[in-house]
PDB file of N, CA, C and O in Angstrom:
ATOM      1  N   UNK A   1     144.606  91.250  93.190  1.00  0.00           N
ATOM      2  CA  UNK A   1     143.456  90.887  92.737  1.00  0.00           C
ATOM      3  C   UNK A   1     142.093  91.186  93.678  1.00  0.00           C
ATOM      4  O   UNK A   1     140.983  91.573  93.314  1.00  0.00           O
ATOM      5  N   UNK A   2     142.589  90.865  95.016  1.00  0.00           N
ATOM      6  CA  UNK A   2     141.462  90.759  95.925  1.00  0.00           C
ATOM      7  C   UNK A   2     141.107  92.525  95.999  1.00  0.00           C
ATOM      8  O   UNK A   2     139.978  92.972  96.199  1.00  0.00           O
ATOM      9  N   UNK A   3     142.002  93.130  95.847  1.00  0.00           N
ATOM     10  CA  UNK A   3     141.761  94.726  96.031  1.00  0.00           C
ATOM     11  C   UNK A   3     140.573  95.118  94.804  1.00  0.00           C
ATOM     12  O   UNK A   3     139.622  95.885  94.955  1.00  0.00           O
ATOM     13  N   UNK A   4     140.876  94.478  93.766  1.00  0.00           N
ATOM     14  CA  UNK A   4     140.156  95.148  92.369  1.00  0.00           C
ATOM     15  C   UNK A   4     138.645  94.596  92.642  1.00  0.00           C
ATOM     16  O   UNK A   4     137.706  95.293  92.259  1.00  0.00           O
ATOM     17  N   UNK A   5     138.370  93.224  93.365  1.00  0.00           N
ATOM     18  CA  UNK A   5     137.265  92.722  93.487  1.00  0.00           C
ATOM     19  C   UNK A   5     136.429  93.309  94.695  1.00  0.00           C
ATOM     20  O   UNK A   5     135.198  93.296  94.680  1.00  0.00           O
ATOM     21  N   UNK A   6     137.106  93.779  95.650  1.00  0.00           N
ATOM     22  CA  UNK A   6     136.136  94.660  96.715  1.00  0.00           C
ATOM     23  C   UNK A   6     135.952  96.086  95.979  1.00  0.00           C
ATOM     24  O   UNK A   6     134.869  96.624  96.208  1.00  0.00           O
ATOM     25  N   UNK A   7     136.729  96.694  95.239  1.00  0.00           N
ATOM     26  CA  UNK A   7     136.624  97.960  94.632  1.00  0.00           C
ATOM     27  C   UNK A   7     135.451  97.618  93.766  1.00  0.00           C
ATOM     28  O   UNK A   7     134.495  98.364  93.979  1.00  0.00           O
ATOM     29  N   UNK A   8     135.204  96.511  92.656  1.00  0.00           N
ATOM     30  CA  UNK A   8     134.063  96.596  92.127  1.00  0.00           C
ATOM     31  C   UNK A   8     132.712  96.306  92.761  1.00  0.00           C
ATOM     32  O   UNK A   8     131.617  96.653  92.318  1.00  0.00           O
ATOM     33  N   UNK A   9     133.024  95.445  94.139  1.00  0.00           N
ATOM     34  CA  UNK A   9     131.795  95.247  94.839  1.00  0.00           C
ATOM     35  C   UNK A   9     131.146  96.603  95.408  1.00  0.00           C
ATOM     36  O   UNK A   9     129.938  96.841  95.405  1.00  0.00           O
ATOM     37  N   UNK A  10     132.096  97.401  95.869  1.00  0.00           N
ATOM     38  CA  UNK A  10     131.689  98.768  96.185  1.00  0.00           C
ATOM     39  C   UNK A  10     131.038  99.355  95.250  1.00  0.00           C
ATOM     40  O   UNK A  10     129.842  99.572  95.447  1.00  0.00           O
ATOM     41  N   UNK A  11     131.478  99.648  94.347  1.00  0.00           N
ATOM     42  CA  UNK A  11     131.084 100.342  92.898  1.00  0.00           C
ATOM     43  C   UNK A  11     129.502  99.664  92.634  1.00  0.00           C
ATOM     44  O   UNK A  11     128.537 100.347  92.290  1.00  0.00           O
ATOM     45  N   UNK A  12     129.465  98.325  92.847  1.00  0.00           N
ATOM     46  CA  UNK A  12     128.129  97.664  92.391  1.00  0.00           C
ATOM     47  C   UNK A  12     127.340  98.144  93.381  1.00  0.00           C
ATOM     48  O   UNK A  12     126.554  98.914  92.830  1.00  0.00           O
ATOM     49  N   UNK A  13     127.137  98.108  94.470  1.00  0.00           N
ATOM     50  CA  UNK A  13     126.412  98.468  95.750  1.00  0.00           C
ATOM     51  C   UNK A  13     126.408  99.570  95.868  1.00  0.00           C
ATOM     52  O   UNK A  13     125.408  99.781  96.555  1.00  0.00           O
ATOM     53  N   UNK A  14     127.025 100.802  95.585  1.00  0.00           N
ATOM     54  CA  UNK A  14     126.716 102.116  95.374  1.00  0.00           C
ATOM     55  C   UNK A  14     125.780 102.350  94.012  1.00  0.00           C
ATOM     56  O   UNK A  14     124.825 103.123  94.082  1.00  0.00           O
ATOM     57  N   UNK A  15     126.043 101.758  92.960  1.00  0.00           N
ATOM     58  CA  UNK A  15     125.221 101.856  91.691  1.00  0.00           C
ATOM     59  C   UNK A  15     123.848 101.547  92.152  1.00  0.00           C
ATOM     60  O   UNK A  15     122.975 102.402  92.005  1.00  0.00           O
ATOM     61  N   UNK A  16     123.510 100.126  92.829  1.00  0.00           N
ATOM     62  CA  UNK A  16     122.352  99.627  93.351  1.00  0.00           C
ATOM     63  C   UNK A  16     121.671 100.485  94.105  1.00  0.00           C
ATOM     64  O   UNK A  16     120.456 100.554  93.921  1.00  0.00           O
ATOM     65  N   UNK A  17     122.349 101.391  95.199  1.00  0.00           N
ATOM     66  CA  UNK A  17     121.487 102.063  96.171  1.00  0.00           C
ATOM     67  C   UNK A  17     121.165 103.445  95.366  1.00  0.00           C
ATOM     68  O   UNK A  17     120.077 103.969  95.602  1.00  0.00           O
ATOM     69  N   UNK A  18     121.977 104.022  94.499  1.00  0.00           N
ATOM     70  CA  UNK A  18     121.640 105.293  93.743  1.00  0.00           C
ATOM     71  C   UNK A  18     120.451 104.868  92.707  1.00  0.00           C
ATOM     72  O   UNK A  18     119.654 105.737  92.353  1.00  0.00           O
ATOM     73  N   UNK A  19     120.347 103.678  92.276  1.00  0.00           N
ATOM     74  CA  UNK A  19     119.364 103.667  91.194  1.00  0.00           C
ATOM     75  C   UNK A  19     117.943 103.139  91.867  1.00  0.00           C
ATOM     76  O   UNK A  19     116.921 103.070  91.184  1.00  0.00           O
ATOM     77  N   UNK A  20     117.976 102.756  93.341  1.00  0.00           N
ATOM     78  CA  UNK A  20     116.893 102.412  93.855  1.00  0.00           C
ATOM     79  C   UNK A  20     116.434 100.979  93.756  1.00  0.00           C
ATOM     80  O   UNK A  20     115.296 100.518  93.844  1.00  0.00           O
ATOM     81  N   UNK A  21     117.741 100.310  93.525  1.00  0.00           N
ATOM     82  CA  UNK A  21     117.696  98.707  93.324  1.00  0.00           C
ATOM     83  C   UNK A  21     118.291  98.080  94.557  1.00  0.00           C
ATOM     84  O   UNK A  21     118.528  96.877  94.440  1.00  0.00           O
ATOM     85  N   UNK A  22     118.605  98.674  95.795  1.00  0.00           N
ATOM     86  CA  UNK A  22     119.154  97.971  96.877  1.00  0.00           C
ATOM     87  C   UNK A  22     117.900  97.105  97.405  1.00  0.00           C
ATOM     88  O   UNK A  22     116.696  97.358  97.398  1.00  0.00           O
ATOM     89  N   UNK A  23     118.706  95.872  97.913  1.00  0.00           N
ATOM     90  CA  UNK A  23     117.570  95.196  98.406  1.00  0.00           C
ATOM     91  C   UNK A  23     116.901  95.638  99.864  1.00  0.00           C
ATOM     92  O   UNK A  23     117.576  95.956 100.842  1.00  0.00           O
ATOM     93  N   UNK A  24     115.660  95.604  99.833  1.00  0.00           N
ATOM     94  CA  UNK A  24     114.863  96.322 101.039  1.00  0.00           C
ATOM     95  C   UNK A  24     113.864  95.098 101.040  1.00  0.00           C
ATOM     96  O   UNK A  24     113.464  94.457 100.068  1.00  0.00           O
ATOM     97  N   UNK A  25     113.536  94.921 102.503  1.00  0.00           N
ATOM     98  CA  UNK A  25     112.576  93.741 102.746  1.00  0.00           C
ATOM     99  C   UNK A  25     111.137  94.643 102.240  1.00  0.00           C
ATOM    100  O   UNK A  25     110.972  95.863 102.244  1.00  0.00           O
ATOM    101  N   UNK A  26     110.252  93.616 101.841  1.00  0.00           N
ATOM    102  CA  UNK A  26     109.323  94.029 101.318  1.00  0.00           C
ATOM    103  C   UNK A  26     107.778  93.758 101.983  1.00  0.00           C
ATOM    104  O   UNK A  26     106.730  94.340 101.704  1.00  0.00           O
ATOM    105  N   UNK A  27     107.989  92.797 102.843  1.00  0.00           N
ATOM    106  CA  UNK A  27     106.931  92.461 103.941  1.00  0.00           C
ATOM    107  C   UNK A  27     107.462  93.028 105.382  1.00  0.00           C
ATOM    108  O   UNK A  27     108.630  93.061 105.770  1.00  0.00           O
ATOM    109  N   UNK A  28     106.397  93.425 106.003  1.00  0.00           N
ATOM    110  CA  UNK A  28     106.760  93.907 107.378  1.00  0.00           C
ATOM    111  C   UNK A  28     107.319  93.029 108.184  1.00  0.00           C
ATOM    112  O   UNK A  28     106.769  91.935 108.316  1.00  0.00           O
ATOM    113  N   UNK A  29     108.675  93.362 108.974  1.00  0.00           N
ATOM    114  CA  UNK A  29     109.255  92.732 109.737  1.00  0.00           C
ATOM    115  C   UNK A  29     108.284  92.242 111.091  1.00  0.00           C
ATOM    116  O   UNK A  29     107.185  92.762 111.286  1.00  0.00           O
ATOM    117  N   UNK A  30     108.792  91.278 111.901  1.00  0.00           N
ATOM    118  CA  UNK A  30     107.995  90.934 112.854  1.00  0.00           C
ATOM    119  C   UNK A  30     108.006  92.250 114.248  1.00  0.00           C
ATOM    120  O   UNK A  30     107.257  92.348 115.220  1.00  0.00           O
ATOM    121  N   UNK A  31     109.076  93.040 113.854  1.00  0.00           N
ATOM    122  CA  UNK A  31     108.863  94.009 115.053  1.00  0.00           C
ATOM    123  C   UNK A  31     107.778  95.265 114.533  1.00  0.00           C
ATOM    124  O   UNK A  31     107.137  95.943 115.336  1.00  0.00           O
ATOM    125  N   UNK A  32     107.700  95.443 112.945  1.00  0.00           N
ATOM    126  CA  UNK A  32     106.527  96.384 112.502  1.00  0.00           C
ATOM    127  C   UNK A  32     105.293  95.539 112.990  1.00  0.00           C
ATOM    128  O   UNK A  32     104.295  96.067 113.481  1.00  0.00           O
ATOM    129  N   UNK A  33     105.406  94.501 112.857  1.00  0.00           N
ATOM    130  CA  UNK A  33     104.045  94.016 112.991  1.00  0.00           C
ATOM    131  C   UNK A  33     103.445  93.976 114.279  1.00  0.00           C
ATOM    132  O   UNK A  33     102.253  94.204 114.490  1.00  0.00           O
ATOM    133  N   UNK A  34     104.617  93.571 115.457  1.00  0.00           N
ATOM    134  CA  UNK A  34     104.356  93.783 116.694  1.00  0.00           C
ATOM    135  C   UNK A  34     103.852  95.125 117.177  1.00  0.00           C
ATOM    136  O   UNK A  34     102.880  95.314 117.908  1.00  0.00           O
ATOM    137  N   UNK A  35     104.692  96.057 116.638  1.00  0.00           N
ATOM    138  CA  UNK A  35     104.253  97.622 116.903  1.00  0.00           C
ATOM    139  C   UNK A  35     102.875  97.942 116.364  1.00  0.00           C
ATOM    140  O   UNK A  35     102.228  98.793 116.974  1.00  0.00           O
ATOM    141  N   UNK A  36     102.423  97.449 115.452  1.00  0.00           N
ATOM    142  CA  UNK A  36     101.411  97.776 114.495  1.00  0.00           C
ATOM    143  C   UNK A  36     100.019  97.220 115.672  1.00  0.00           C
ATOM    144  O   UNK A  36      99.130  97.947 116.116  1.00  0.00           O
ATOM    145  N   UNK A  37     100.198  95.889 115.919  1.00  0.00           N
ATOM    146  CA  UNK A  37      99.449  95.152 116.966  1.00  0.00           C
ATOM    147  C   UNK A  37      99.022  96.005 118.248  1.00  0.00           C
ATOM    148  O   UNK A  37      97.893  96.225 118.686  1.00  0.00           O
ATOM    149  N   UNK A  38     100.371  96.452 118.751  1.00  0.00           N
ATOM    150  CA  UNK A  38     100.161  97.142 120.033  1.00  0.00           C
ATOM    151  C   UNK A  38      99.453  98.629 119.876  1.00  0.00           C
ATOM    152  O   UNK A  38      98.827  99.162 120.793  1.00  0.00           O
ATOM    153  N   UNK A  39      99.629  99.151 118.708  1.00  0.00           N
ATOM    154  CA  UNK A  39      98.927 100.505 118.766  1.00  0.00           C
ATOM    155  C   UNK A  39      97.727 100.438 118.283  1.00  0.00           C
ATOM    156  O   UNK A  39      96.977 101.394 118.480  1.00  0.00           O
ATOM    157  N   UNK A  40      97.217  99.173 117.460  1.00  0.00           N
ATOM    158  CA  UNK A  40      95.860  99.036 117.157  1.00  0.00           C
ATOM    159  C   UNK A  40      94.942  98.891 118.513  1.00  0.00           C
ATOM    160  O   UNK A  40      93.752  99.202 118.565  1.00  0.00           O
ATOM    161  N   UNK A  41      95.774  98.323 119.681  1.00  0.00           N
ATOM    162  CA  UNK A  41      95.091  97.864 120.855  1.00  0.00           C
ATOM    163  C   UNK A  41      94.624  99.183 121.779  1.00  0.00           C
ATOM    164  O   UNK A  41      93.782  99.183 122.678  1.00  0.00           O
ATOM    165  N   UNK A  42      95.477 100.379 121.253  1.00  0.00           N
ATOM    166  CA  UNK A  42      95.393 101.641 122.230  1.00  0.00           C
ATOM    167  C   UNK A  42      93.781 102.473 121.831  1.00  0.00           C
ATOM    168  O   UNK A  42      93.186 102.354 120.759  1.00  0.00           O
ATOM    169  N   UNK A  43      93.417 103.147 122.797  1.00  0.00           N
ATOM    170  CA  UNK A  43      92.519 104.003 122.473  1.00  0.00           C
ATOM    171  C   UNK A  43      92.828 105.276 121.958  1.00  0.00           C
ATOM    172  O   UNK A  43      94.005 105.636 121.928  1.00  0.00           O
ATOM    173  N   UNK A  44      91.854 106.061 121.517  1.00  0.00           N
ATOM    174  CA  UNK A  44      92.584 107.240 120.659  1.00  0.00           C
ATOM    175  C   UNK A  44      93.247 108.094 121.770  1.00  0.00           C
ATOM    176  O   UNK A  44      94.286 108.678 121.459  1.00  0.00           O
ATOM    177  N   UNK A  45      92.757 108.238 123.056  1.00  0.00           N
ATOM    178  CA  UNK A  45      93.535 109.175 124.014  1.00  0.00           C
ATOM    179  C   UNK A  45      95.026 108.362 124.378  1.00  0.00           C
ATOM    180  O   UNK A  45      96.031 109.009 124.669  1.00  0.00           O
ATOM    181  N   UNK A  46      95.019 107.258 124.334  1.00  0.00           N
ATOM    182  CA  UNK A  46      96.259 106.257 124.864  1.00  0.00           C
ATOM    183  C   UNK A  46      97.288 106.564 123.523  1.00  0.00           C
ATOM    184  O   UNK A  46      98.468 106.908 123.592  1.00  0.00           O
ATOM    185  N   UNK A  47      96.564 106.358 122.419  1.00  0.00           N
ATOM    186  CA  UNK A  47      97.483 106.720 121.260  1.00  0.00           C
ATOM    187  C   UNK A  47      98.195 107.979 121.002  1.00  0.00           C
ATOM    188  O   UNK A  47      99.327 108.147 120.550  1.00  0.00           O
ATOM    189  N   UNK A  48      97.233 108.903 121.412  1.00  0.00           N
ATOM    190  CA  UNK A  48      97.845 110.485 121.473  1.00  0.00           C
ATOM    191  C   UNK A  48      98.797 110.656 122.416  1.00  0.00           C
ATOM    192  O   UNK A  48      99.533 111.620 122.206  1.00  0.00           O
ATOM    193  N   UNK A  49      99.062 109.882 123.604  1.00  0.00           N
ATOM    194  CA  UNK A  49     100.007 109.885 124.566  1.00  0.00           C
ATOM    195  C   UNK A  49     101.327 109.357 124.227  1.00  0.00           C
ATOM    196  O   UNK A  49     102.431 109.729 124.625  1.00  0.00           O
ATOM    197  N   UNK A  50     100.927 108.174 123.206  1.00  0.00           N
ATOM    198  CA  UNK A  50     102.217 107.145 122.742  1.00  0.00           C
ATOM    199  C   UNK A  50     102.746 107.541 121.602  1.00  0.00           C
ATOM    200  O   UNK A  50     103.916 107.191 121.447  1.00  0.00           O
ATOM    201  N   UNK A  51     102.225 108.212 120.679  1.00  0.00           N
ATOM    202  CA  UNK A  51     102.805 108.437 119.197  1.00  0.00           C
ATOM    203  C   UNK A  51     103.402 109.856 119.329  1.00  0.00           C
ATOM    204  O   UNK A  51     102.738 110.721 119.899  1.00  0.00           O
ATOM    205  N   UNK A  52     104.584 110.124 118.847  1.00  0.00           N
ATOM    206  CA  UNK A  52     105.214 111.523 118.493  1.00  0.00           C
ATOM    207  C   UNK A  52     105.783 111.467 117.103  1.00  0.00           C
ATOM    208  O   UNK A  52     106.200 110.439 116.570  1.00  0.00           O
ATOM    209  N   UNK A  53     105.765 112.578 116.602  1.00  0.00           N
ATOM    210  CA  UNK A  53     106.110 112.879 115.222  1.00  0.00           C
ATOM    211  C   UNK A  53     107.650 112.399 115.077  1.00  0.00           C
ATOM    212  O   UNK A  53     108.223 112.410 116.167  1.00  0.00           O
ATOM    213  N   UNK A  54     108.307 112.058 114.194  1.00  0.00           N
ATOM    214  CA  UNK A  54     109.483 111.637 113.877  1.00  0.00           C
ATOM    215  C   UNK A  54     110.681 112.688 114.460  1.00  0.00           C
ATOM    216  O   UNK A  54     111.698 112.493 115.126  1.00  0.00           O
ATOM    217  N   UNK A  55     110.073 113.864 113.897  1.00  0.00           N
ATOM    218  CA  UNK A  55     110.896 114.883 114.276  1.00  0.00           C
ATOM    219  C   UNK A  55     110.995 115.416 115.450  1.00  0.00           C
ATOM    220  O   UNK A  55     111.858 116.260 115.692  1.00  0.00           O
ATOM    221  N   UNK A  56     110.055 114.964 116.415  1.00  0.00           N
ATOM    222  CA  UNK A  56     109.919 115.749 117.604  1.00  0.00           C
ATOM    223  C   UNK A  56     110.882 115.463 118.708  1.00  0.00           C
ATOM    224  O   UNK A  56     111.029 114.271 118.980  1.00  0.00           O
ATOM    225  N   UNK A  57     111.600 116.384 119.429  1.00  0.00           N
ATOM    226  CA  UNK A  57     112.600 116.220 120.434  1.00  0.00           C
ATOM    227  C   UNK A  57     112.181 115.024 121.717  1.00  0.00           C
ATOM    228  O   UNK A  57     112.997 114.237 122.196  1.00  0.00           O
ATOM    229  N   UNK A  58     110.843 115.113 122.081  1.00  0.00           N
ATOM    230  CA  UNK A  58     110.335 113.960 122.803  1.00  0.00           C
ATOM    231  C   UNK A  58     110.588 112.613 122.423  1.00  0.00           C
ATOM    232  O   UNK A  58     110.521 111.719 123.266  1.00  0.00           O
ATOM    233  N   UNK A  59     110.924 112.337 121.014  1.00  0.00           N
ATOM    234  CA  UNK A  59     110.983 111.114 120.478  1.00  0.00           C
ATOM    235  C   UNK A  59     112.499 110.561 121.286  1.00  0.00           C
ATOM    236  O   UNK A  59     112.605 109.395 121.667  1.00  0.00           O
ATOM    237  N   UNK A  60     113.515 111.493 121.452  1.00  0.00           N
ATOM    238  CA  UNK A  60     114.899 111.039 122.041  1.00  0.00           C
ATOM    239  C   UNK A  60     114.869 111.362 123.647  1.00  0.00           C
ATOM    240  O   UNK A  60     115.870 111.246 124.355  1.00  0.00           O
ATOM    241  N   UNK A  61     113.672 111.756 124.096  1.00  0.00           N
ATOM    242  CA  UNK A  61     113.730 112.202 125.749  1.00  0.00           C
ATOM    243  C   UNK A  61     113.239 111.209 126.298  1.00  0.00           C
ATOM    244  O   UNK A  61     112.065 111.384 126.626  1.00  0.00           O
ATOM    245  N   UNK A  62     113.784 109.927 126.607  1.00  0.00           N
ATOM    246  CA  UNK A  62     113.421 108.978 127.756  1.00  0.00           C
ATOM    247  C   UNK A  62     114.494 108.308 128.314  1.00  0.00           C
ATOM    248  O   UNK A  62     115.542 108.110 127.699  1.00  0.00           O
ATOM    249  N   UNK A  63     114.286 107.953 129.438  1.00  0.00           N
ATOM    250  CA  UNK A  63     115.225 107.233 130.290  1.00  0.00           C
ATOM    251  C   UNK A  63     114.480 105.948 131.120  1.00  0.00           C
ATOM    252  O   UNK A  63     113.293 105.622 131.118  1.00  0.00           O
ATOM    253  N   UNK A  64     115.452 105.441 131.717  1.00  0.00           N
ATOM    254  CA  UNK A  64     114.686 104.348 132.692  1.00  0.00           C
ATOM    255  C   UNK A  64     114.687 104.963 134.149  1.00  0.00           C
ATOM    256  O   UNK A  64     114.211 104.241 135.025  1.00  0.00           O
ATOM    257  N   UNK A  65     115.154 106.179 134.508  1.00  0.00           N
ATOM    258  CA  UNK A  65     114.924 106.676 135.831  1.00  0.00           C
ATOM    259  C   UNK A  65     113.648 106.776 136.059  1.00  0.00           C
ATOM    260  O   UNK A  65     112.886 106.741 135.092  1.00  0.00           O
ATOM    261  N   UNK A  66     113.089 106.934 137.492  1.00  0.00           N
ATOM    262  CA  UNK A  66     111.691 107.254 138.016  1.00  0.00           C
ATOM    263  C   UNK A  66     111.310 108.560 137.357  1.00  0.00           C
ATOM    264  O   UNK A  66     112.151 109.406 137.056  1.00  0.00           O
ATOM    265  N   UNK A  67     109.986 108.698 137.137  1.00  0.00           N
ATOM    266  CA  UNK A  67     109.403 109.718 136.674  1.00  0.00           C
ATOM    267  C   UNK A  67     109.463 110.983 137.320  1.00  0.00           C
ATOM    268  O   UNK A  67     109.470 112.081 136.762  1.00  0.00           O
ATOM    269  N   UNK A  68     109.516 110.692 138.815  1.00  0.00           N
ATOM    270  CA  UNK A  68     109.685 111.949 139.721  1.00  0.00           C
ATOM    271  C   UNK A  68     111.015 112.641 139.501  1.00  0.00           C
ATOM    272  O   UNK A  68     111.015 113.858 139.687  1.00  0.00           O
ATOM    273  N   UNK A  69     111.999 112.139 139.185  1.00  0.00           N
ATOM    274  CA  UNK A  69     113.385 112.473 138.815  1.00  0.00           C
ATOM    275  C   UNK A  69     113.117 113.026 137.423  1.00  0.00           C
ATOM    276  O   UNK A  69     113.399 114.224 137.429  1.00  0.00           O
ATOM    277  N   UNK A  70     112.711 112.651 136.313  1.00  0.00           N
ATOM    278  CA  UNK A  70     112.701 112.914 135.087  1.00  0.00           C
ATOM    279  C   UNK A  70     111.472 112.892 134.566  1.00  0.00           C
ATOM    280  O   UNK A  70     111.134 111.861 133.985  1.00  0.00           O
ATOM    281  N   UNK A  71     110.458 114.099 134.659  1.00  0.00           N
ATOM    282  CA  UNK A  71     109.284 113.799 133.904  1.00  0.00           C
ATOM    283  C   UNK A  71     109.268 113.844 132.446  1.00  0.00           C
ATOM    284  O   UNK A  71     109.911 114.644 131.766  1.00  0.00           O
ATOM    285  N   UNK A  72     108.480 112.917 132.005  1.00  0.00           N
ATOM    286  CA  UNK A  72     108.347 112.708 130.760  1.00  0.00           C
ATOM    287  C   UNK A  72     107.111 112.512 130.117  1.00  0.00           C
ATOM    288  O   UNK A  72     106.139 112.279 130.836  1.00  0.00           O
ATOM    289  N   UNK A  73     106.936 112.576 128.635  1.00  0.00           N
ATOM    290  CA  UNK A  73     105.544 112.133 128.202  1.00  0.00           C
ATOM    291  C   UNK A  73     105.511 110.963 127.794  1.00  0.00           C
ATOM    292  O   UNK A  73     106.540 110.323 127.577  1.00  0.00           O
ATOM    293  N   UNK A  74     104.256 110.468 127.614  1.00  0.00           N
ATOM    294  CA  UNK A  74     104.059 108.919 127.106  1.00  0.00           C
ATOM    295  C   UNK A  74     102.814 108.354 127.887  1.00  0.00           C
ATOM    296  O   UNK A  74     102.130 108.994 128.685  1.00  0.00           O
ATOM    297  N   UNK A  75     102.673 107.272 127.582  1.00  0.00           N
ATOM    298  CA  UNK A  75     101.885 106.180 128.191  1.00  0.00           C
ATOM    299  C   UNK A  75     102.490 105.421 129.150  1.00  0.00           C
ATOM    300  O   UNK A  75     103.367 104.726 128.638  1.00  0.00           O
ATOM    301  N   UNK A  76     102.382 105.252 130.407  1.00  0.00           N
ATOM    302  CA  UNK A  76     102.615 104.426 131.276  1.00  0.00           C
ATOM    303  C   UNK A  76     102.297 103.030 131.357  1.00  0.00           C
ATOM    304  O   UNK A  76     101.163 102.760 130.961  1.00  0.00           O
ATOM    305  N   UNK A  77     103.032 102.019 131.786  1.00  0.00           N
ATOM    306  CA  UNK A  77     102.361 100.627 131.719  1.00  0.00           C
ATOM    307  C   UNK A  77     101.211 100.792 132.798  1.00  0.00           C
ATOM    308  O   UNK A  77     100.083 100.428 132.464  1.00  0.00           O
ATOM    309  N   UNK A  78     101.371 101.211 133.816  1.00  0.00           N
ATOM    310  CA  UNK A  78     100.118 101.348 134.889  1.00  0.00           C
ATOM    311  C   UNK A  78      99.006 101.603 133.975  1.00  0.00           C
ATOM    312  O   UNK A  78      97.930 101.070 134.246  1.00  0.00           O
ATOM    313  N   UNK A  79      99.101 102.341 132.928  1.00  0.00           N
ATOM    314  CA  UNK A  79      97.805 102.871 132.308  1.00  0.00           C
ATOM    315  C   UNK A  79      97.195 101.973 131.521  1.00  0.00           C
ATOM    316  O   UNK A  79      95.997 102.060 131.250  1.00  0.00           O
ATOM    317  N   UNK A  80      97.984 101.008 131.076  1.00  0.00           N
ATOM    318  CA  UNK A  80      97.609  99.932 129.904  1.00  0.00           C
ATOM    319  C   UNK A  80      97.083  98.787 130.618  1.00  0.00           C
ATOM    320  O   UNK A  80      97.386  98.373 131.737  1.00  0.00           O
ATOM    321  N   UNK A  81      96.094  98.269 129.630  1.00  0.00           N
ATOM    322  CA  UNK A  81      95.268  96.808 130.082  1.00  0.00           C
ATOM    323  C   UNK A  81      96.346  95.949 129.827  1.00  0.00           C
ATOM    324  O   UNK A  81      97.394  96.144 129.212  1.00  0.00           O
ATOM    325  N   UNK A  82      95.760  94.634 130.602  1.00  0.00           N
ATOM    326  CA  UNK A  82      96.857  93.363 130.404  1.00  0.00           C
ATOM    327  C   UNK A  82      97.283  93.143 128.915  1.00  0.00           C
ATOM    328  O   UNK A  82      98.438  93.015 128.510  1.00  0.00           O
ATOM    329  N   UNK A  83      96.090  93.121 128.150  1.00  0.00           N
ATOM    330  CA  UNK A  83      96.210  92.771 126.709  1.00  0.00           C
ATOM    331  C   UNK A  83      97.113  94.202 126.068  1.00  0.00           C
ATOM    332  O   UNK A  83      97.803  93.940 125.083  1.00  0.00           O
ATOM    333  N   UNK A  84      97.136  95.238 126.416  1.00  0.00           N
ATOM    334  CA  UNK A  84      98.072  96.077 125.784  1.00  0.00           C
ATOM    335  C   UNK A  84      99.584  95.925 126.235  1.00  0.00           C
ATOM    336  O   UNK A  84     100.566  96.064 125.506  1.00  0.00           O
ATOM    337  N   UNK A  85      99.573  95.641 127.468  1.00  0.00           N
ATOM    338  CA  UNK A  85     100.903  95.290 128.276  1.00  0.00           C
ATOM    339  C   UNK A  85     101.542  94.088 127.534  1.00  0.00           C
ATOM    340  O   UNK A  85     102.717  94.110 127.169  1.00  0.00           O
ATOM    341  N   UNK A  86     100.636  92.944 127.313  1.00  0.00           N
ATOM    342  CA  UNK A  86     101.339  91.888 126.457  1.00  0.00           C
ATOM    343  C   UNK A  86     101.694  92.129 125.108  1.00  0.00           C
ATOM    344  O   UNK A  86     102.475  91.387 124.513  1.00  0.00           O
ATOM    345  N   UNK A  87     101.115  93.219 124.539  1.00  0.00           N
ATOM    346  CA  UNK A  87     101.318  93.590 122.899  1.00  0.00           C
ATOM    347  C   UNK A  87     102.610  94.496 123.160  1.00  0.00           C
ATOM    348  O   UNK A  87     103.461  94.547 122.272  1.00  0.00           O
ATOM    349  N   UNK A  88     102.750  95.059 124.095  1.00  0.00           N
ATOM    350  CA  UNK A  88     103.983  96.118 124.089  1.00  0.00           C
ATOM    351  C   UNK A  88     105.263  95.121 124.289  1.00  0.00           C
ATOM    352  O   UNK A  88     106.311  95.764 124.349  1.00  0.00           O
ATOM    353  N   UNK A  89     105.415  93.864 124.395  1.00  0.00           N
ATOM    354  CA  UNK A  89     106.296  93.006 124.601  1.00  0.00           C
ATOM    355  C   UNK A  89     106.341  92.449 123.282  1.00  0.00           C
ATOM    356  O   UNK A  89     105.303  91.996 122.800  1.00  0.00           O
ATOM    357  N   UNK A  90     107.657  92.423 122.495  1.00  0.00           N
ATOM    358  CA  UNK A  90     107.798  91.818 121.253  1.00  0.00           C
ATOM    359  C   UNK A  90     107.980  90.407 121.501  1.00  0.00           C
ATOM    360  O   UNK A  90     108.130  89.628 120.560  1.00  0.00           O
TER     361      UNK A  90
END
C-alpha cells in the first residue's frame, strides 16, 4: 500500500510541474532582496565589473586564492565603499 501511495505522489508532482502548477515562491527571497540592494549601491562602472551574463565562463571562474596566483575579473572588496561592503554580506 505504501508503494502505491508514493507512486501516486510522484505522478501528482510530475503532473503539477508539467502543467506549471508547481509551488514557487512569489515574493523575493531575503537573498534576492540583499543582492538587489547590493547591486543598487554600485556605480555603473562597478556594476559592469560585478555582473556577468549567466552563460559567461567567468561566472564559474573564481577561487579564494590570491589574485596574483589566479587573475580574475570582478570588483574587489578594496574597491568598495563601507556601505557597499556591508550590503555585500547577507
